[in-house]
C-alpha positions in Angstrom: 19.1 -23.5 -11.4 18.1 -19.7 -11.7 20.7 -17.0 -11.5 20.1 -14.5 -8.5 21.2 -11.7 -11.3 18.5 -12.1 -13.2 16.0 -12.7 -10.1 17.2 -9.1 -9.4 16.9 -7.7 -12.8 13.3 -8.9 -13.1 12.5 -7.1 -10.0 14.8 -3.9 -10.7 12.5 -3.9 -13.8 9.0 -4.1 -11.7 10.3 -1.2 -9.6 11.0 0.6 -12.8 7.5 0.0 -14.6 6.0 0.4 -11.0 7.6 4.1 -11.2 6.5 4.8 -14.6 2.7 3.6 -13.9 2.0 5.0 -10.8 4.7 7.4 -10.5 2.5 10.6 -9.8 1.3 9.1 -6.5 4.5 10.0 -5.0 3.9 13.6 -6.3 4.7 15.5 -2.7 1.2 17.4 -1.6 -1.0 15.8 -3.8 -3.4 12.8 -2.5 -5.1 10.1 -5.3 -8.7 11.0 -4.2 -12.1 10.4 -6.5 -15.4 12.0 -4.5 -16.5 8.1 -4.2 -13.7 7.6 -2.0 -13.2 6.1 1.4 -10.1 7.7 2.4 -11.2 11.0 3.3 -13.6 10.0 5.1 -12.5 7.0 6.9 -8.7 6.4 6.6 -7.5 9.7 7.1 -9.4 10.0 9.9 -8.4 7.0 11.9 -4.4 7.1 10.3 -4.3 10.7 11.6 -5.4 9.8 15.0 -2.2 7.4 15.1 0.1 9.8 13.9 -0.5 12.3 16.2 -0.4 10.2 19.2 2.7 9.0 18.2 4.1 12.5 17.5 3.3 13.3 20.9 4.9 10.3 22.3 2.1 8.2 23.5 2.6 5.6 21.5 0.0 3.7 19.1 -3.7 3.8 20.4 -5.3 1.0 22.0 -8.8 2.8 21.6 -10.4 5.2 19.6 -13.0 7.1 21.2 -13.6 9.5 18.8 -15.6 7.2 16.5 -18.6 4.8 17.3 -18.4 5.0 21.1 -15.1 3.8 20.7 -13.9 1.2 19.0 -10.4 -0.6 19.0 -7.9 1.5 17.3 -4.6 -1.3 17.6 -6.4 -4.6 16.3 -9.4 -3.0 14.6 -8.9 -4.8 10.8 -9.4 -1.2 9.3 -7.1 0.6 11.3 -4.3 -0.9 10.0 -1.5 0.5 12.3 0.9 -2.3 12.3 0.9 -3.3 8.4 4.3 -3.1 7.3 3.0 -1.6 4.2 1.3 1.2 6.4 4.2 2.0 8.7 4.8 5.1 6.6 1.6 6.6 8.2 3.7 7.1 11.3 6.3 9.1 10.3 4.6 11.3 7.3 1.3 13.4 7.8 -1.6 10.9 6.0 -2.4 12.5 3.4 1.3 12.8 2.0 1.5 9.1 3.1 -1.4 7.6 1.1 0.0 8.2 -2.2 3.0 6.0 -1.7 1.8 3.5 0.6 -0.7 2.5 -2.4 2.5 2.7 -4.4 3.8 0.0 -2.1 1.0 -1.9 -2.7 0.8 -1.8 -6.5 4.6 -3.0 -6.3 4.0 -6.2 -3.7 1.0 -6.8 -5.8 3.4 -7.5 -8.8 6.0 -9.2 -6.9 3.7 -11.6 -5.1 2.5 -12.7 -8.6 6.6 -13.4 -9.3 7.2 -15.4 -7.1 3.7 -17.2 -7.3 5.0 -17.9 -10.9 8.6 -19.3 -9.3 6.8 -21.1 -6.9 4.7 -22.6 -9.9 7.7 -23.5 -11.6 7.5 -20.7 -14.5 10.3 -19.5 -16.1 11.1 -15.5 -15.9 9.0 -14.5 -19.3 6.1 -16.4 -17.7 6.6 -14.8 -14.5 6.9 -11.5 -15.3 4.0 -11.6 -17.6 1.8 -12.6 -14.5 4.1 -9.7 -12.4 3.1 -7.2 -14.7 -1.0 -8.1 -14.6 -0.9 -8.1 -11.1 0.9 -4.7 -11.2 -1.4 -3.2 -13.4 -4.5 -5.5 -11.7 -7.9 -3.8 -12.9 -9.4 -4.8 -9.3 -6.7 -3.3 -7.1 -6.7 0.1 -9.6 -10.4 0.2 -8.8 -10.0 -0.5 -4.9 -7.3 2.4 -4.9 -10.3 4.9 -6.7 -12.6 3.7 -4.0 -10.5 4.5 -1.7 -9.8 1.6 0.5 -6.0 0.9 1.7 -5.9 -2.2 0.8 -5.0 -5.2 3.0 
């Protein structure tokens, strides 16, 4: 039986490694952005509608009349209003929430790879290798560069 302390130390190590590798995403007043990014064109507009609606006490918008003659807001798969990893957008101005949200996604990828290794019955060292590979996954980095807020 594995010790819960070794598991906690491994997860804490992943959090520290995510902080070292992606710490600049938490920099206040800055947003990761490239000229190829969808963040400005798509995600900030969608997230800003929800943020303003919540700040005005109207709750999450069920409908977005400002896009494509009105598309569903709450159930739209790109809006992600109820995704737990996107809850920061409810409380923080959307441009300030983009970096930390991406950081959370990178960390969750690492933790999910670590858990997957545990399900497969691998030892802690193998799980950590899988987790680090997930943390610095090229595909996820390219997705973040493209400005997609991953599901």
